[in-house]
N, C-alpha and C positions, 0 to 999 in steps of 0.2 A: 638456226637449228630448232627444229621441234623439240619441246621439252614436256614430258609426261610424268606426272607424279602416279606411281602404281602401288596400291594399298592393298594389303591382306591382314586378316585377323592376326596371323603368326606367321612370319616370314623370316628366315626360310623354316621349312617343315619337311621332315622325311616323308610325311604320307600325302604332301602336295606338291611333287615335284614340277608339276605343269607350271605352277607360278614362275619359277625360276627359269625354266625354259621360255617361257613367253617373253619375260625380261630380256633374256640374252637375244632372243629373235628381234625384238624391237631395236636393242642397241645395235644389233649387227647391220640393221638398215638405217644406221646414222640418227637415230632418234635418241637423244638424251633422256633416259629414264631415272628418276629418283625413286627408289624402292622404299616402301615404308611399311612398317608393322605396328599394329595397334598394341600388341603385348610384346613383351620383351621375350626376344627368342631365346631357345635352348642353346647353349654352347655346344657345338659339334664340329669336330675338326673337318669334317668331309665337307661343309659349307663355308669353309675360309674364305672362298672367292666370291661368295653371294651374301654378304651381311647387308642388313638394310641401312640406309642412309638417315632414316627418319625412325625413331621408336616413340610412340605417343606415351606410353606407360611405363615407368611413373613420370609424372610432369611437375615442373619446378613452380612455385608459387607466382613467380613472375609471368611464366608462360599463361599460367590459369588467369591472372588478373588482365593481361593484355587481350587475352579471349573474350573475356567479359565486356572489355572496352569495346572490342571489335564487333561484338554482338549489338551493343547499344547504338554504336555509330551507324552500322548498317542493318539496323533491325527491319527496314523495309524489304531487304532482300530474303529474310527468313521467316517474316510474320505469317506467311501462308502456311509455312511448314509448323510454326508453333500452334497456330490456330487449329490445325488437323489433329495436333497430338491432344491439345486441351479439350476442346470443344465437339469433335466429330469423331466417328468410327466406333467400334465395339470392344475396343482394346480394355482391360482391366487397369485399375489405378497404379499397380507395380509397372506394367509395361509402358504407361505413360511417363511415369517417372524416369524409367530407363531411357525413353527415347529424349527426354528434356536432358538428362545426363549427357547423352550422346551427342545433342545438339551443341553442349558447351565443348565436348571433345572435338567435333568438327571444327568450332571456332578456334580451338588449340591447333589443330592440324593445319588450318588457314594461315595461322600466325607462324607456324614453323616454315611454311611454304614461301613466306613473304620475301621478295627479292631474288626468287629463283627463276622468274621468268616462265612460270607454268603456263602452258597452253591447254592443257587437259588433264582430267583425273580420272583414272580407271581404278575399280576395286574388283578384286576376285571374290566370289561368293556373295550372296545377298543377306548375310547375317548383319549384326550391327555395325560392322565396318562400313557395309554400303551405306547407312545413315550418316555416318561420320563424313565419309568422301561426299556425299551429296551435299551436306551443309557447307563443307569446306569450298566446294565449286561454286556454289551460290554466293557465299562471302567474297570469293577470289573472282567472280565473273568470268568463270571459263565453263567449258562443257564437261559433262559427267557421263561415264559409261559404267557398265557391270556385266560381268559374267555369272550366270546362274547355273547351278549342276543338278542337285536332287533334293536333299533334305532341306537345303535354304529356300527352295521354291515350294516343295510339295508338302513339307511338313511344318516348317518353321517361317512361313511368309510373312512376318509380322511387317506391317505398313508397306508391303508390297506395292500397293496401289500408289502410293506418294513416290516410291522409288522409280517405277516405271514410267509414271506421268512426267517425271523431271529428267530422265536420263536422255541423252542424245541417241544413244542406242543401247540394245542389250544383246550380248551373246549369251548362247545357251547350248549345252553339248548333245542335243538330240532333238529330232523332229518332235518326238512325243512332248518334250518340254515346251517347244515353240507353239505347238497346238494348244496345250495346256494354258500358256500365257495369254493367246490371243482369244480363246472360248471364255476366260474369266475375267480378263480386263479390256473390255470392249473399246476403252477409249484409246488403247495403245495401237498405233498404226501398225499395219503388218510389215511395213517396210523397215521399221525400226527394230524389229526382233530377228536376230539372224542365228542361224546354226553354225558353231564352231566346233568341230569335232576334236576330242582328244586323241592321243595315240600312244603307241610303244615303239621301241626300237625293234626292225624287223630284219631278220635274216634274209640273205640273197638266196639261201639255198632252196631248191625246189622241192626236196624229200625232207621226210623226217623218219626218226627211227620208229621201227615196227617193235613194239613191246612183244616179249616172249609170252606164250600162253602159260597160264598157272594151273597148277593143279587145285584140286578141293582145299586142300591143306594150306595153300599159299594164302596169305593174308590179301584180302582186297583193300586197297590203300586209297583212302580218302584224304585230300588236302583241301584246308580252307585258310585263306589269308584274308586278314582284315582286323580293325581295331575291334577290341572287346567291349562293344557299346551295344546297348539294348536294341538300337536300330538295325544291327547287323543280324540280332537274333541267332547267336550260337547256340543258344538253349534249345532252339528247335533242331539243331543238327544233333546235339547230346540226345534228345529223345528219339531221333531217327536212329541213333546208334544202339539205344536201348532195345529197339525194335529188331534190329539186325542180330544183337547178341541173343535175343529170345528166340530168333529163327535158326540159331546156331550157325550163324554165317561167321566164317573166319575173316577178320577185318581189322585194319588199323585206321585210326582217324588222327590226323594231324593238324593242330589248329595254331597258325603263326598269327602272333599280334597282342599288344598289350591293351589295358584299358579298364575302366571302372567296374566291367562285369566279371573280372578273374575270380574274387572270391565266390560268388554266387555259382559260378560255372564248376569251379573247383569242388564246392559241395554237391551239386547235382551229380557230377561224376562219380563222387564217393557213394552217394545214396543209391546210385544205378549199379555200383559194382563194376565200373567201367575203367577202373585205374589203368589196367594192363592194356586197354584197347586205345583210349581217347587220351591224348597228350597235348597239353597246353604248352607250346614251345617259347612262349614268350617273344620279345621282338626278334626278329630274324634278319641280320645284315643283308644288304643289297647283293653282296658278293656271294653269299650263301643261299640265294633264291634259285640258282639253277638246279643245285643238287637237290633242293626241296621238291621242285617241280618234277625232276626226274624220278622220284619215288612215287608219283601220282599215278593211279589209274584213272582217277577222276578228279578234276578240281571243283569243288561246290561252292555255291553261294546261297546264303539262307536270307539275304537282307529284307526288311520290310519296305525300304525305300531306297532307290539308287539314282543316279544319273545313267551313265554307262560304265560301269567299274573297270579301272586299269587292270586288276586282277585277273578279269575274265579275258581282256585282250593279250596280257602277258602268257596266259596259259595256252591261248590259242595260236599264239605267235610261235610257241613251242611244240605244236602238234598235239596238245594234249586235249581230251575230251572233257568238256564242262557239262555241269548240271545247274542250272539257275532257275529262279522264279520269273514266271512271264509276265513282268511288271515294267512300267515306265518305258525307258528307251532300251532295254536289254534285248527285246526281240529284233531291233535294229542290228543288232551284232549277233546274237545266237539265232540262228534260223532253224527253227526246230526241225531235228531230224537230219539237217543238212550241214550245219556247221557246229552243232551241239545240241543239247536237249534242255528243254524247259518243263518245269512242273507247275501245277496249279497252284498259285500262292495260298500259303497257309495250310495246304493239304498235306498233312503228314503221310497219309497213305499213298498218294501220288509220287510223293519224294521218294519214299522207300521203294515203291514198284519201278520208278526209273532207275534207281540205284541198282536193283536185282536184275533188271533188263541189261544194264551195261556190264555188270558182272558176268552175267551168262555170255557175253561176246568176248571175254577176256580169258576164258577158262577152257581148258582142255577136256574134251569130251570124256565121260566117265566109261563109255563103251568101247571095248577095243576094236569093234567092227568099223568105228568112225574114224580111226587113227589115220587112214590113208588120205583122209580129206583135211588133215590138220593145216597144211598150207592155206587153203581156202579159208578155212575157220579162223586163221590168225589174221587175215585181212578184212574181217567184217567191218571193222570200225575205221579201216584205213582211209575210205572215201571222205568220211567225217573229218577226220585229223588233217588231211590235205585241204578240204574245202574251208577249214576253220583258218589254216595259214594263209589261203588266198584271201579271205575275207578281210584279215589284219592287214595283209600286205597292200591290199587295194585301197580300203576305206579307213583304215585305223593306223595308218603309217605316221608316225610321229614326225618324221622330217617333212612328209609332204603336208600334214595338216598344220605344222607351224609355219610353213610357207604360206599356206592359205591364210592363216590368221594374221601374219605380217601385212599380206597385202590387203585383207579386208579392214583391218584397224587404219592402215594409213589413208585407205579410200574414205574412211569415215571422218578421221580427224583432220585431213589435209587434202581435201578433193581437188585443190588447185594447185598441189604441188607436181611438179612435172617429173622431178627425179631427185632421188636422196642418194648421198655419198655412200659408195661401197655397198651398193645394192646388188650383191651376187646372191646366188641361192645355194650357198654352201652352208649347211647348218653347222654351227659350233656346238657340239653336244658337250655336255657337263656331266 
């Protein structure tokens, strides 16, 4: 039986359901998967069926000593990695020290995997966990692969040259990311960089509910879903809401998510006098997301960097109008004017103009003589909603994309394997 060690920075995580889904898919195909988490996961009853078998931190003194001895015994396997950290590259002293510490953690991971018969190590995201997995694979004499998303590639690609050079293959979530990797890391062969799209649950229904037209007094409802982190740039959204307020637009903005930017956002909302219009909802449970999306006239995203966000897929699968920046892989999902709307990245004016355009298509005409045409006016955005659903159903369907991931993974780590026990194509959702 093939045995794969699958490592994530923190597993399980409510904001990274795809990690659990990929582990389930590999196990469904008869692969023994040893799930690992670098950090101790938060206790959550909803994840009782998907707890990690290995947690790196905290570590016992015995494991640390065994790891040090392993590094000394097999120093020839990691000497080039250490030389890269110490002598080459433009990283600062702090990053170099962290990489050396992560090398030791990689040896600890290898120690914890000893006796498990590991054939391959895969890591999700290119953050520090990928260095740990790479070192463990070197010391264990097995293959190493990783999945890259957005910020881990585009903003925080520390030592990515080494990781890409050492991986058997690299999965990434968009064609944009693949081109980015091949353009900037010329030594990486194109055959080793593969697109593996994420996806969401898709309804089989062919129609989506048509929202009722609103009067000028009905609030135009914006919904944003995402961690309150600087890269998500919710402050940009608050500034846009200030402009809507100044234009006397009746609106409500609901922001779902928690994170380190909450206090800053609360302060900006108060200073702008938007307490009655912009609401920070905090963490919204998965079972409450349907009702939140139902309230939205438009689902907005204001991130500075992304892969292809699940929130946009979820909104589009529900037939919602979306507005997002035209960055990275987002245009592969949101085709401007066809499956949603894009705005010029960083342009507050363009963002607000797009909001006003969408709002104008959701409102009842002010002039009575136009009332006979209300049925037609009410369907102005219908074709976008239907096209959005079709886009997700065909290209970002969780079930289909997980099947494709499983096939791809098997081909790469076991090209000579003719069959795997219980290889049906029924996805076990969690």
